[in-house]
N, C-alpha and C positions, 0 to 999 in steps of 0.2 A: 474812715469811711471817704472814699473818693469822691470828688463833686461831679455830679451828673448834670449835664446841660439840660434844660427843659426843651422839648420839641417846639419848633417855631410857631405851632398852633396853640400852645398852651399860654396863659397867662403865667407870669414868673415873679418870684419876689425872693431877694436874697439880702440877708443882714450881715453884716461884717464888724468887726472891732476896728475901729479909727480912732486912735489917741485916746483910748480908754472909754469910748463911747459906743453904743451899739447904733449902728447907722444903716438906712436903707440903702444898699449899693447896687441893687438891680431892682427894676419895677417895670414889666411890661403887662399892659392891658390889653385883653382881647376880649371883644364884645361879647356876651353883655356885661362883663365884669367890669367894675371901675375900682382902682386901688386908690385909697387916700391915706397920706402920711403925716397926721398932725404931730407937732412937736410934743417930744414927751420929757418930763423932767428926770434928774437923776441918772441920765446916762444910759437908760433904756430905751428901745425902739417901739413906738406905737403905730399899728397899721389896722386900717378899717376898711373892710369890703363892703362896696355898695353896687347898686346896678342903675342903667339909665332908666328904667321903667319902674323902679319900686319893688321889683320882684322878678319872678321867671315866667314865662309863657310857655305854652306847649311848644315842645321842640327846641327849647333853649339848652345849650350844653355850655356849661362852665367847667374849664379844666385849669388847674392851678398847681404850680410845682412851688414850694417853699423851702428855702435853705437857710437854717441858723447855723452860721459858721461858729467856730471854735470860741468858746467864752462868751457868746451873745447872750443878750435877755431882750425877748420880743413878747409883746401883748398884741393878740390878733384877735380883733371884733368885728360887728357889723355896724353899719350906719342905723339901721332899724330892723324890725321884723323883716324876714325874708318871705315875701307872699308868692305862694305858687297858684297861678292862676288856672282856670279850667282847661281842661285837655280839650283840643279838636282834632278830630278824626283818630283818637287814640293815642296821639304823641305823648311822649314822656319828656318831662324837665329832667335834666339831668346835671349832677356837679360831682366832679372828682378832684379830691385833693391829695397829691403826694407831698409828704413833709420830711425833712432829712435835718435832724439835729445832730451837729458834730460835738466833739469833746466838751464837756462842762457847759453846755448851752442850756437855757431855760426858755421854755415857751409856754405861755398861757394862752388857751384859745377859749375865750367865752363869748360866742355869737349870741344876738337876739334870736328868740324862737323863729323856726319854720312854721308858716302859717297855711295850713292845708285847706285851701278854699274848694267849694263844692265841685264836684266832677273833675277834680286834679288828679294828675299822675306825676308822682315824683319818685327819683331814685338818687341816691347818693352814696358814694365810696369815698373811703378816707384810708390811707396807708403811711404811716408814720414810721420812719426808721431812725431808731435812737443809737447813739455811740453809749455804751455801758454807762458812763459817767454824766449822761445828759438826763433832764428832767422835763416832762411833759404833763401839763394840767389841761385837759380838755373836756369841754362840755357839749353835749348835743341835746338840743330842746326843741320840742315840737308842740304845737297847737293843734286841737282836733278840728279847728275851723275858726270863722271869724265869731268867737265866743261872745263878744259884746252884742252881735246882732242875732244871737242864738242859734248860731250854726254850729253843728256838733256832729263830728264823723259822717259828713257828707261827702268827702274826697271819695275818690275811686280806687287809688292804691298808693302805698308808701313802702319803700325798701330802703334798706340802710344796712351798709357793711362798714366796719371799722376793723383794720388790722394794725397791730403795732409790733414791730420787731425791734429787739434790743441786741447789739452786737451780731446782727444777722440771723437770730432766732426768733420765729413768731412767738410772742410772749401773750398777745390779746387777740382774739378773733370774737368779735360781736355782730351777729346777724340780727335783723328784725324786717319782718314782712307782714303787711296788715292790708287787708281789704274788707272795709265794712260791710260790703254786700254778702261776703261770705263768713264773717265772724259777727258775733254779738258783741259790740263795742261795751255796751253797759252791763255785760256780764261781771259778776265779782272775779273770773278767772282772767278778766281782760281789765278794762279801766273803771268799771262800776259807775260811780258818780263823777269821777275825775275827768278834766277836758284838757290837761296839759301835763306833759310827761318830760323829766330832765334826767339826764345820765350824765355824770362826771366821773373822768378817769383820771387817776394819777398813777403815772409810771416813773420809776426812778430807782436808784439803788437804795435799798433800806438803811443804809447807813449814812447816806448823804444828809447833810443838814437840813437842806432845802425841801427834800423828800420828807423828812421828818416833821418840820414845820406845818407843811400842807396837810401831812396826814392826821395832825393833831387838829386842825381846823375841821377837816372832814369828820373826824369823830366826834367833835362837838355839835356838828349839825345833825346827828343821830337823834331824832326824836322819839322814834319808836322802835324798840328792839324786840327780837323774838321772845326775849325773857320776859318783856314787860309789855305786851300788847294790852290795851284796854279793850273792856268787853264790847264797847260800842264805837265804831269808826266812824258812824255817820256824821257826827258833829265836828269831825277832823277837816279843816280847810285844806291841809296838806299832810302828807305822810313822806317821811325820809327813811331810808336804810342805807346802812353803810357797812361794808363787809371786805376783807382783804381777799382778792381772788386767789391770789399766789404771793410769795414774798416779792416785795417791791410793785406790787400792783394793788391798788384800792380803787374800789367802785362805790360809788353814790347812785342809788336810785330814788327819784322823788315824783309823787303825783300830786297835782292840786287841782282846785275848782277854778283858778285863773291865774293869770300872770302875777297879780298881786301877791298871791298866797306863795308864790315861789321866788319872788324877788329878794326876800330876805336871805336866801342861799346864795345868790350872786353878790350881794352886799357884803356878806360875811367873807366871801372868798376875795372879794376887792380889798378889804382891810386886810387880810392875811398878806396878799401881794405887795400892799405898801411897806411889809417890813424891809429893812436895809438889804438884807441877804437876798431878797428876791427882786421884785422890780423897783423897790423903793418910792413906788407911789401908787395911789389907788385909781386904778383906770375908770372906774365908774363915775368917779366924782365929777368929771368932765362932761358927763353926759347927761346922768339923770338928775 
């Protein structure tokens, strides 16, 4: 996979192997994005995405290119929830991420939730390009609004597209488009009583020990299966479903009534990443 330099208008992150350590060797910030690089133990690299205003206002555009060079280990997170503020004049806040994982690279992306505030418009696109022996663990999490303030599905629009190619072949394509004014958010066919939604994607070679370890963790998080659905879901604070999309791709979907309801999913993923073969440290312990 040849290295592709980012356009000058894009923020850029690149991680390389330096004396057996995964080190941030390229870091370019383009407002409104701010990139932080706290020290990480055990030779992995820890990068945190932040912003100058605590979120994205109407018309903000974030474009980030990330490259994990051969053999590197990277954790990518956010400083806090990404707040999407109300739209002005129909403007949309946008974020695009292009990620490249070279041979044997491991990247875990566990951001805090996107909080879609009242009358906001948000569009996100991610395209990850993996070498055949790379491993990607990627989470995508959003709240229906400022839940603690009672704000629920008052945003105007949310669009999301995820593409993952492995060895140049499209392996994952997941699109989501939701406008509360046109859809019934509380319908059982949509979100029912739940206010926060989390998706986790695991992509790698099925025989890779790192993929197997993380796949086992996702399987443990399966709380409700198609074979054992309870008669009444109304008392469940969260529900989780895990399924293989195809060989080498595992997808977790979770709905919760609050962030606290789904936080155990992140905690368990952090524990799994602390294994020596993965990041060798729990990235969430330094934050929560």
